[in-house]
PDBQT receptor file of N, H, CA, C and O in Angstrom, charges set to zero:
ATOM      1  N   UNK A   1      -7.259 -22.603   7.534  1.00  0.00    +0.000 N 
ATOM      2  CA  UNK A   1      -7.374 -22.420   6.192  1.00  0.00    +0.000 C 
ATOM      3  C   UNK A   1      -5.991 -21.661   5.932  1.00  0.00    +0.000 C 
ATOM      4  O   UNK A   1      -5.529 -20.880   6.763  1.00  0.00    +0.000 OA
ATOM      5  N   UNK A   2      -5.342 -21.960   4.669  1.00  0.00    +0.000 N 
ATOM      6  H   UNK A   2      -5.717 -22.594   3.993  1.00  0.00    +0.000 HD
ATOM      7  CA  UNK A   2      -4.004 -21.518   4.351  1.00  0.00    +0.000 C 
ATOM      8  C   UNK A   2      -4.219 -20.174   3.812  1.00  0.00    +0.000 C 
ATOM      9  O   UNK A   2      -5.287 -19.883   3.274  1.00  0.00    +0.000 OA
ATOM     10  N   UNK A   3      -3.190 -19.286   3.938  1.00  0.00    +0.000 N 
ATOM     11  H   UNK A   3      -2.323 -19.523   4.376  1.00  0.00    +0.000 HD
ATOM     12  CA  UNK A   3      -3.424 -17.964   3.514  1.00  0.00    +0.000 C 
ATOM     13  C   UNK A   3      -2.561 -17.892   2.019  1.00  0.00    +0.000 C 
ATOM     14  O   UNK A   3      -1.539 -18.552   1.829  1.00  0.00    +0.000 OA
ATOM     15  N   UNK A   4      -3.068 -17.117   1.165  1.00  0.00    +0.000 N 
ATOM     16  H   UNK A   4      -3.898 -16.581   1.320  1.00  0.00    +0.000 HD
ATOM     17  CA  UNK A   4      -2.160 -16.962  -0.069  1.00  0.00    +0.000 C 
ATOM     18  C   UNK A   4      -2.060 -15.709  -0.391  1.00  0.00    +0.000 C 
ATOM     19  O   UNK A   4      -3.057 -14.996  -0.286  1.00  0.00    +0.000 OA
ATOM     20  N   UNK A   5      -0.998 -15.250  -0.790  1.00  0.00    +0.000 N 
ATOM     21  H   UNK A   5      -0.187 -15.829  -0.876  1.00  0.00    +0.000 HD
ATOM     22  CA  UNK A   5      -0.775 -13.750  -1.074  1.00  0.00    +0.000 C 
ATOM     23  C   UNK A   5      -0.227 -13.524  -2.536  1.00  0.00    +0.000 C 
ATOM     24  O   UNK A   5       0.501 -14.365  -3.063  1.00  0.00    +0.000 OA
ATOM     25  N   UNK A   6      -0.571 -12.458  -3.119  1.00  0.00    +0.000 N 
ATOM     26  H   UNK A   6      -1.163 -11.775  -2.690  1.00  0.00    +0.000 HD
ATOM     27  CA  UNK A   6      -0.015 -11.915  -4.339  1.00  0.00    +0.000 C 
ATOM     28  C   UNK A   6       0.688 -10.761  -4.137  1.00  0.00    +0.000 C 
ATOM     29  O   UNK A   6       0.122  -9.754  -3.711  1.00  0.00    +0.000 OA
ATOM     30  N   UNK A   7       2.042 -10.789  -4.431  1.00  0.00    +0.000 N 
ATOM     31  H   UNK A   7       2.502 -11.607  -4.777  1.00  0.00    +0.000 HD
ATOM     32  CA  UNK A   7       2.892  -9.751  -4.131  1.00  0.00    +0.000 C 
ATOM     33  C   UNK A   7       3.574  -9.132  -5.547  1.00  0.00    +0.000 C 
ATOM     34  O   UNK A   7       3.720  -9.851  -6.535  1.00  0.00    +0.000 OA
ATOM     35  N   UNK A   8       3.929  -7.873  -5.530  1.00  0.00    +0.000 N 
ATOM     36  H   UNK A   8       3.811  -7.288  -4.728  1.00  0.00    +0.000 HD
ATOM     37  CA  UNK A   8       4.752  -7.485  -6.659  1.00  0.00    +0.000 C 
ATOM     38  C   UNK A   8       6.074  -7.229  -6.203  1.00  0.00    +0.000 C 
ATOM     39  O   UNK A   8       6.209  -6.541  -5.191  1.00  0.00    +0.000 OA
ATOM     40  N   UNK A   9       7.115  -7.701  -6.822  1.00  0.00    +0.000 N 
ATOM     41  H   UNK A   9       7.006  -8.261  -7.644  1.00  0.00    +0.000 HD
ATOM     42  CA  UNK A   9       8.256  -7.692  -6.575  1.00  0.00    +0.000 C 
ATOM     43  C   UNK A   9       9.202  -6.446  -6.906  1.00  0.00    +0.000 C 
ATOM     44  O   UNK A   9       8.634  -5.708  -7.711  1.00  0.00    +0.000 OA
ATOM     45  N   UNK A  10      10.281  -6.050  -6.590  1.00  0.00    +0.000 N 
ATOM     46  H   UNK A  10      10.742  -6.650  -5.936  1.00  0.00    +0.000 HD
ATOM     47  CA  UNK A  10      10.890  -4.743  -6.819  1.00  0.00    +0.000 C 
ATOM     48  C   UNK A  10      11.122  -4.767  -8.284  1.00  0.00    +0.000 C 
ATOM     49  O   UNK A  10      11.085  -3.693  -8.885  1.00  0.00    +0.000 OA
ATOM     50  N   UNK A  11      11.381  -5.980  -8.994  1.00  0.00    +0.000 N 
ATOM     51  H   UNK A  11      11.411  -6.852  -8.506  1.00  0.00    +0.000 HD
ATOM     52  CA  UNK A  11      11.521  -5.862 -10.219  1.00  0.00    +0.000 C 
ATOM     53  C   UNK A  11      10.284  -5.781 -11.463  1.00  0.00    +0.000 C 
ATOM     54  O   UNK A  11      10.335  -5.879 -12.689  1.00  0.00    +0.000 OA
ATOM     55  N   UNK A  12       9.215  -5.560 -10.526  1.00  0.00    +0.000 N 
ATOM     56  H   UNK A  12       9.173  -5.481  -9.530  1.00  0.00    +0.000 HD
ATOM     57  CA  UNK A  12       7.954  -5.229 -11.417  1.00  0.00    +0.000 C 
ATOM     58  C   UNK A  12       7.243  -6.541 -11.630  1.00  0.00    +0.000 C 
ATOM     59  O   UNK A  12       6.068  -6.543 -11.997  1.00  0.00    +0.000 OA
ATOM     60  N   UNK A  13       7.877  -7.604 -11.425  1.00  0.00    +0.000 N 
ATOM     61  H   UNK A  13       8.831  -7.603 -11.127  1.00  0.00    +0.000 HD
ATOM     62  CA  UNK A  13       7.151  -8.896 -11.558  1.00  0.00    +0.000 C 
ATOM     63  C   UNK A  13       6.324  -9.284 -10.216  1.00  0.00    +0.000 C 
ATOM     64  O   UNK A  13       6.483  -8.749  -9.118  1.00  0.00    +0.000 OA
ATOM     65  N   UNK A  14       5.351 -10.391 -10.548  1.00  0.00    +0.000 N 
ATOM     66  H   UNK A  14       5.222 -10.825 -11.439  1.00  0.00    +0.000 HD
ATOM     67  CA  UNK A  14       4.568 -10.776  -9.319  1.00  0.00    +0.000 C 
ATOM     68  C   UNK A  14       4.857 -12.139  -8.996  1.00  0.00    +0.000 C 
ATOM     69  O   UNK A  14       5.285 -13.026  -9.735  1.00  0.00    +0.000 OA
ATOM     70  N   UNK A  15       4.534 -12.175  -7.680  1.00  0.00    +0.000 N 
ATOM     71  H   UNK A  15       4.186 -11.455  -7.080  1.00  0.00    +0.000 HD
ATOM     72  CA  UNK A  15       4.666 -13.508  -7.063  1.00  0.00    +0.000 C 
ATOM     73  C   UNK A  15       3.529 -14.001  -6.345  1.00  0.00    +0.000 C 
ATOM     74  O   UNK A  15       2.727 -13.199  -5.866  1.00  0.00    +0.000 OA
ATOM     75  N   UNK A  16       3.341 -15.502  -6.193  1.00  0.00    +0.000 N 
ATOM     76  H   UNK A  16       3.992 -16.154  -6.582  1.00  0.00    +0.000 HD
ATOM     77  CA  UNK A  16       2.470 -15.788  -5.366  1.00  0.00    +0.000 C 
ATOM     78  C   UNK A  16       2.875 -16.772  -4.258  1.00  0.00    +0.000 C 
ATOM     79  O   UNK A  16       3.473 -17.782  -4.630  1.00  0.00    +0.000 OA
ATOM     80  N   UNK A  17       2.648 -16.627  -3.045  1.00  0.00    +0.000 N 
ATOM     81  H   UNK A  17       2.162 -15.806  -2.743  1.00  0.00    +0.000 HD
ATOM     82  CA  UNK A  17       3.160 -17.224  -1.819  1.00  0.00    +0.000 C 
ATOM     83  C   UNK A  17       1.945 -17.872  -1.049  1.00  0.00    +0.000 C 
ATOM     84  O   UNK A  17       0.873 -17.271  -0.978  1.00  0.00    +0.000 OA
ATOM     85  N   UNK A  18       2.115 -18.989  -0.531  1.00  0.00    +0.000 N 
ATOM     86  H   UNK A  18       2.986 -19.478  -0.589  1.00  0.00    +0.000 HD
ATOM     87  CA  UNK A  18       1.384 -19.752   0.426  1.00  0.00    +0.000 C 
ATOM     88  C   UNK A  18       2.200 -20.740   1.014  1.00  0.00    +0.000 C 
ATOM     89  O   UNK A  18       3.271 -21.003   0.467  1.00  0.00    +0.000 OA
ATOM     90  N   UNK A  19       1.776 -21.480   2.308  1.00  0.00    +0.000 N 
ATOM     91  H   UNK A  19       0.906 -21.266   2.752  1.00  0.00    +0.000 HD
ATOM     92  CA  UNK A  19       2.504 -22.347   2.964  1.00  0.00    +0.000 C 
ATOM     93  C   UNK A  19       2.859 -23.503   2.082  1.00  0.00    +0.000 C 
ATOM     94  O   UNK A  19       1.965 -24.200   1.601  1.00  0.00    +0.000 OA
ATOM     95  N   UNK A  20       4.220 -23.755   1.831  1.00  0.00    +0.000 N 
ATOM     96  H   UNK A  20       4.946 -23.189   2.222  1.00  0.00    +0.000 HD
ATOM     97  CA  UNK A  20       4.969 -24.625   0.874  1.00  0.00    +0.000 C 
ATOM     98  C   UNK A  20       4.785 -24.240  -0.480  1.00  0.00    +0.000 C 
ATOM     99  O   UNK A  20       4.787 -25.166  -1.292  1.00  0.00    +0.000 OA
ATOM    100  N   UNK A  21       4.599 -22.887  -0.984  1.00  0.00    +0.000 N 
ATOM    101  H   UNK A  21       4.598 -22.135  -0.325  1.00  0.00    +0.000 HD
ATOM    102  CA  UNK A  21       4.352 -22.606  -2.244  1.00  0.00    +0.000 C 
ATOM    103  C   UNK A  21       5.116 -21.259  -2.418  1.00  0.00    +0.000 C 
ATOM    104  O   UNK A  21       4.986 -20.382  -1.564  1.00  0.00    +0.000 OA
ATOM    105  N   UNK A  22       5.934 -21.075  -3.541  1.00  0.00    +0.000 N 
ATOM    106  H   UNK A  22       6.040 -21.787  -4.235  1.00  0.00    +0.000 HD
ATOM    107  CA  UNK A  22       6.391 -19.759  -3.838  1.00  0.00    +0.000 C 
ATOM    108  C   UNK A  22       6.732 -19.757  -5.373  1.00  0.00    +0.000 C 
ATOM    109  O   UNK A  22       7.606 -20.431  -5.918  1.00  0.00    +0.000 OA
ATOM    110  N   UNK A  23       5.930 -18.930  -5.918  1.00  0.00    +0.000 N 
ATOM    111  H   UNK A  23       5.220 -18.383  -5.475  1.00  0.00    +0.000 HD
ATOM    112  CA  UNK A  23       6.034 -18.862  -7.364  1.00  0.00    +0.000 C 
ATOM    113  C   UNK A  23       6.333 -17.271  -7.697  1.00  0.00    +0.000 C 
ATOM    114  O   UNK A  23       5.602 -16.361  -7.306  1.00  0.00    +0.000 OA
ATOM    115  N   UNK A  24       7.286 -17.125  -8.323  1.00  0.00    +0.000 N 
ATOM    116  H   UNK A  24       7.880 -17.864  -8.640  1.00  0.00    +0.000 HD
ATOM    117  CA  UNK A  24       7.818 -15.741  -9.059  1.00  0.00    +0.000 C 
ATOM    118  C   UNK A  24       7.903 -15.615 -10.323  1.00  0.00    +0.000 C 
ATOM    119  O   UNK A  24       7.803 -16.544 -11.124  1.00  0.00    +0.000 OA
ATOM    120  N   UNK A  25       8.124 -14.269 -10.634  1.00  0.00    +0.000 N 
ATOM    121  H   UNK A  25       8.206 -13.514  -9.983  1.00  0.00    +0.000 HD
ATOM    122  CA  UNK A  25       8.450 -14.098 -12.053  1.00  0.00    +0.000 C 
ATOM    123  C   UNK A  25       7.069 -14.086 -12.901  1.00  0.00    +0.000 C 
ATOM    124  O   UNK A  25       7.075 -14.469 -14.071  1.00  0.00    +0.000 OA
ATOM    125  N   UNK A  26       5.970 -13.665 -12.314  1.00  0.00    +0.000 N 
ATOM    126  H   UNK A  26       5.965 -13.354 -11.363  1.00  0.00    +0.000 HD
ATOM    127  CA  UNK A  26       4.832 -13.902 -12.960  1.00  0.00    +0.000 C 
ATOM    128  C   UNK A  26       4.112 -12.545 -13.468  1.00  0.00    +0.000 C 
ATOM    129  O   UNK A  26       4.406 -11.583 -12.758  1.00  0.00    +0.000 OA
ATOM    130  N   UNK A  27       3.415 -12.312 -14.316  1.00  0.00    +0.000 N 
ATOM    131  H   UNK A  27       3.176 -13.093 -14.892  1.00  0.00    +0.000 HD
ATOM    132  CA  UNK A  27       2.574 -11.166 -14.978  1.00  0.00    +0.000 C 
ATOM    133  C   UNK A  27       1.406 -10.984 -13.690  1.00  0.00    +0.000 C 
ATOM    134  O   UNK A  27       1.181 -11.955 -12.968  1.00  0.00    +0.000 OA
ATOM    135  N   UNK A  28       0.905 -10.064 -13.533  1.00  0.00    +0.000 N 
ATOM    136  H   UNK A  28       1.088  -9.275 -14.119  1.00  0.00    +0.000 HD
ATOM    137  CA  UNK A  28      -0.341 -10.005 -12.541  1.00  0.00    +0.000 C 
ATOM    138  C   UNK A  28      -1.257 -10.670 -12.839  1.00  0.00    +0.000 C 
ATOM    139  O   UNK A  28      -1.927 -11.048 -11.878  1.00  0.00    +0.000 OA
ATOM    140  N   UNK A  29      -1.653 -11.052 -14.016  1.00  0.00    +0.000 N 
ATOM    141  H   UNK A  29      -1.109 -10.745 -14.797  1.00  0.00    +0.000 HD
ATOM    142  CA  UNK A  29      -2.859 -11.743 -14.450  1.00  0.00    +0.000 C 
ATOM    143  C   UNK A  29      -2.587 -13.198 -14.125  1.00  0.00    +0.000 C 
ATOM    144  O   UNK A  29      -3.344 -13.902 -13.456  1.00  0.00    +0.000 OA
ATOM    145  N   UNK A  30      -1.361 -13.612 -14.693  1.00  0.00    +0.000 N 
ATOM    146  H   UNK A  30      -0.746 -13.040 -15.236  1.00  0.00    +0.000 HD
ATOM    147  CA  UNK A  30      -0.931 -15.153 -14.200  1.00  0.00    +0.000 C 
ATOM    148  C   UNK A  30      -1.000 -15.273 -12.771  1.00  0.00    +0.000 C 
ATOM    149  O   UNK A  30      -1.413 -16.354 -12.349  1.00  0.00    +0.000 OA
ATOM    150  N   UNK A  31      -0.649 -14.295 -11.850  1.00  0.00    +0.000 N 
ATOM    151  H   UNK A  31      -0.314 -13.418 -12.193  1.00  0.00    +0.000 HD
ATOM    152  CA  UNK A  31      -0.436 -14.491 -10.567  1.00  0.00    +0.000 C 
ATOM    153  C   UNK A  31      -1.896 -14.682  -9.912  1.00  0.00    +0.000 C 
ATOM    154  O   UNK A  31      -2.141 -15.519  -9.043  1.00  0.00    +0.000 OA
ATOM    155  N   UNK A  32      -2.791 -13.814 -10.440  1.00  0.00    +0.000 N 
ATOM    156  H   UNK A  32      -2.592 -13.134 -11.146  1.00  0.00    +0.000 HD
ATOM    157  CA  UNK A  32      -4.259 -13.957 -10.069  1.00  0.00    +0.000 C 
ATOM    158  C   UNK A  32      -5.006 -14.948 -10.308  1.00  0.00    +0.000 C 
ATOM    159  O   UNK A  32      -5.976 -15.249  -9.613  1.00  0.00    +0.000 OA
ATOM    160  N   UNK A  33      -4.529 -15.720 -11.588  1.00  0.00    +0.000 N 
ATOM    161  H   UNK A  33      -3.741 -15.476 -12.153  1.00  0.00    +0.000 HD
ATOM    162  CA  UNK A  33      -5.147 -16.975 -12.043  1.00  0.00    +0.000 C 
ATOM    163  C   UNK A  33      -4.566 -17.955 -11.395  1.00  0.00    +0.000 C 
ATOM    164  O   UNK A  33      -5.273 -18.955 -11.278  1.00  0.00    +0.000 OA
ATOM    165  N   UNK A  34      -3.267 -18.021 -10.823  1.00  0.00    +0.000 N 
ATOM    166  H   UNK A  34      -2.692 -17.209 -10.918  1.00  0.00    +0.000 HD
ATOM    167  CA  UNK A  34      -2.580 -19.134 -10.050  1.00  0.00    +0.000 C 
ATOM    168  C   UNK A  34      -3.277 -19.111  -8.653  1.00  0.00    +0.000 C 
ATOM    169  O   UNK A  34      -3.696 -20.153  -8.148  1.00  0.00    +0.000 OA
ATOM    170  N   UNK A  35      -3.386 -17.952  -8.068  1.00  0.00    +0.000 N 
ATOM    171  H   UNK A  35      -3.046 -17.106  -8.478  1.00  0.00    +0.000 HD
ATOM    172  CA  UNK A  35      -4.032 -17.897  -6.679  1.00  0.00    +0.000 C 
ATOM    173  C   UNK A  35      -5.367 -18.477  -6.741  1.00  0.00    +0.000 C 
ATOM    174  O   UNK A  35      -5.823 -19.175  -5.835  1.00  0.00    +0.000 OA
ATOM    175  N   UNK A  36      -6.051 -18.161  -7.911  1.00  0.00    +0.000 N 
ATOM    176  H   UNK A  36      -5.681 -17.594  -8.647  1.00  0.00    +0.000 HD
ATOM    177  CA  UNK A  36      -7.543 -18.492  -7.779  1.00  0.00    +0.000 C 
ATOM    178  C   UNK A  36      -7.608 -20.085  -7.986  1.00  0.00    +0.000 C 
ATOM    179  O   UNK A  36      -8.471 -20.772  -7.439  1.00  0.00    +0.000 OA
ATOM    180  N   UNK A  37      -6.685 -20.568  -8.768  1.00  0.00    +0.000 N 
ATOM    181  H   UNK A  37      -5.984 -20.010  -9.213  1.00  0.00    +0.000 HD
ATOM    182  CA  UNK A  37      -6.565 -22.158  -9.002  1.00  0.00    +0.000 C 
ATOM    183  C   UNK A  37      -6.165 -22.834  -7.762  1.00  0.00    +0.000 C 
ATOM    184  O   UNK A  37      -6.489 -23.999  -7.532  1.00  0.00    +0.000 OA
ATOM    185  N   UNK A  38      -5.443 -22.096  -6.936  1.00  0.00    +0.000 N 
ATOM    186  H   UNK A  38      -5.180 -21.150  -7.123  1.00  0.00    +0.000 HD
ATOM    187  CA  UNK A  38      -4.849 -22.685  -5.740  1.00  0.00    +0.000 C 
ATOM    188  C   UNK A  38      -5.822 -22.891  -4.676  1.00  0.00    +0.000 C 
ATOM    189  O   UNK A  38      -5.872 -23.928  -4.014  1.00  0.00    +0.000 OA
ATOM    190  N   UNK A  39      -6.935 -21.450  -4.450  1.00  0.00    +0.000 N 
ATOM    191  H   UNK A  39      -6.895 -20.608  -4.987  1.00  0.00    +0.000 HD
ATOM    192  CA  UNK A  39      -7.986 -21.823  -3.654  1.00  0.00    +0.000 C 
ATOM    193  C   UNK A  39      -8.804 -22.662  -3.970  1.00  0.00    +0.000 C 
ATOM    194  O   UNK A  39      -9.226 -23.462  -3.135  1.00  0.00    +0.000 OA
ATOM    195  N   UNK A  40      -9.269 -22.671  -5.431  1.00  0.00    +0.000 N 
ATOM    196  H   UNK A  40      -8.926 -22.021  -6.110  1.00  0.00    +0.000 HD
ATOM    197  CA  UNK A  40     -10.051 -23.857  -5.779  1.00  0.00    +0.000 C 
ATOM    198  C   UNK A  40      -9.680 -25.404  -5.575  1.00  0.00    +0.000 C 
ATOM    199  O   UNK A  40     -10.514 -26.300  -5.446  1.00  0.00    +0.000 OA
ATOM    200  N   UNK A  41      -8.565 -25.534  -5.570  1.00  0.00    +0.000 N 
ATOM    201  H   UNK A  41      -7.887 -24.806  -5.675  1.00  0.00    +0.000 HD
ATOM    202  CA  UNK A  41      -8.036 -26.952  -5.321  1.00  0.00    +0.000 C 
ATOM    203  C   UNK A  41      -8.000 -27.130  -3.673  1.00  0.00    +0.000 C 
ATOM    204  O   UNK A  41      -8.366 -28.174  -3.133  1.00  0.00    +0.000 OA
ATOM    205  N   UNK A  42      -7.575 -26.131  -3.042  1.00  0.00    +0.000 N 
ATOM    206  H   UNK A  42      -7.278 -25.283  -3.481  1.00  0.00    +0.000 HD
ATOM    207  CA  UNK A  42      -7.307 -26.147  -1.488  1.00  0.00    +0.000 C 
ATOM    208  C   UNK A  42      -9.131 -26.386  -1.032  1.00  0.00    +0.000 C 
ATOM    209  O   UNK A  42      -9.449 -27.180  -0.146  1.00  0.00    +0.000 OA
ATOM    210  N   UNK A  43      -9.976 -25.708  -1.666  1.00  0.00    +0.000 N 
ATOM    211  H   UNK A  43      -9.718 -25.064  -2.385  1.00  0.00    +0.000 HD
ATOM    212  CA  UNK A  43     -11.271 -25.912  -1.077  1.00  0.00    +0.000 C 
ATOM    213  C   UNK A  43     -12.017 -27.103  -1.744  1.00  0.00    +0.000 C 
ATOM    214  O   UNK A  43     -13.201 -27.335  -1.501  1.00  0.00    +0.000 OA
ATOM    215  N   UNK A  44     -11.273 -27.835  -2.587  1.00  0.00    +0.000 N 
ATOM    216  H   UNK A  44     -10.311 -27.646  -2.785  1.00  0.00    +0.000 HD
ATOM    217  CA  UNK A  44     -11.993 -29.116  -3.126  1.00  0.00    +0.000 C 
ATOM    218  C   UNK A  44     -13.042 -28.674  -4.195  1.00  0.00    +0.000 C 
ATOM    219  O   UNK A  44     -13.896 -29.488  -4.544  1.00  0.00    +0.000 OA
ATOM    220  N   UNK A  45     -13.019 -27.608  -4.650  1.00  0.00    +0.000 N 
ATOM    221  H   UNK A  45     -12.324 -26.946  -4.368  1.00  0.00    +0.000 HD
ATOM    222  CA  UNK A  45     -14.055 -27.067  -5.743  1.00  0.00    +0.000 C 
ATOM    223  C   UNK A  45     -13.625 -27.490  -7.249  1.00  0.00    +0.000 C 
ATOM    224  O   UNK A  45     -14.328 -27.090  -8.176  1.00  0.00    +0.000 OA
ATOM    225  N   UNK A  46     -12.571 -28.231  -7.492  1.00  0.00    +0.000 N 
ATOM    226  H   UNK A  46     -11.999 -28.556  -6.739  1.00  0.00    +0.000 HD
ATOM    227  CA  UNK A  46     -12.273 -28.647  -8.711  1.00  0.00    +0.000 C 
ATOM    228  C   UNK A  46     -13.037 -29.846  -9.312  1.00  0.00    +0.000 C 
ATOM    229  O   UNK A  46     -13.611 -30.666  -8.595  1.00  0.00    +0.000 OA
ATOM    230  N   UNK A  47     -13.022 -29.910 -10.592  1.00  0.00    +0.000 N 
ATOM    231  H   UNK A  47     -12.556 -29.244 -11.174  1.00  0.00    +0.000 HD
ATOM    232  CA  UNK A  47     -13.930 -30.996 -11.240  1.00  0.00    +0.000 C 
ATOM    233  C   UNK A  47     -13.184 -32.200 -11.052  1.00  0.00    +0.000 C 
ATOM    234  O   UNK A  47     -11.957 -32.251 -10.971  1.00  0.00    +0.000 OA
ATOM    235  N   UNK A  48     -14.070 -33.288 -10.977  1.00  0.00    +0.000 N 
ATOM    236  H   UNK A  48     -15.067 -33.247 -11.042  1.00  0.00    +0.000 HD
ATOM    237  CA  UNK A  48     -13.526 -34.618 -10.826  1.00  0.00    +0.000 C 
ATOM    238  C   UNK A  48     -13.120 -35.159 -12.234  1.00  0.00    +0.000 C 
ATOM    239  O   UNK A  48     -13.679 -34.808 -13.273  1.00  0.00    +0.000 OA
ATOM    240  N   UNK A  49     -11.937 -36.180 -12.149  1.00  0.00    +0.000 N 
ATOM    241  H   UNK A  49     -11.483 -36.465 -11.305  1.00  0.00    +0.000 HD
ATOM    242  CA  UNK A  49     -11.621 -36.523 -13.620  1.00  0.00    +0.000 C 
ATOM    243  C   UNK A  49     -12.724 -37.478 -14.109  1.00  0.00    +0.000 C 
ATOM    244  O   UNK A  49     -13.331 -38.184 -13.304  1.00  0.00    +0.000 OA
ATOM    245  N   UNK A  50     -12.986 -37.500 -15.443  1.00  0.00    +0.000 N 
ATOM    246  H   UNK A  50     -12.493 -36.926 -16.097  1.00  0.00    +0.000 HD
ATOM    247  CA  UNK A  50     -13.945 -38.207 -16.120  1.00  0.00    +0.000 C 
ATOM    248  C   UNK A  50     -13.635 -39.831 -16.107  1.00  0.00    +0.000 C 
ATOM    249  O   UNK A  50     -14.402 -40.611 -16.672  1.00  0.00    +0.000 OA
TER     250      UNK A  50
């Protein structure tokens, strides 16, 4: 399983990191949402297209 991390940078903004993924400049809420979506996609629990 891939590890995902949520980190607060020195500038007070948040980052999400995972293998092949680095997203910076986020609010805490956005970082948490992005991490949750990443985990859902990774685990295959996203809805199928209609």
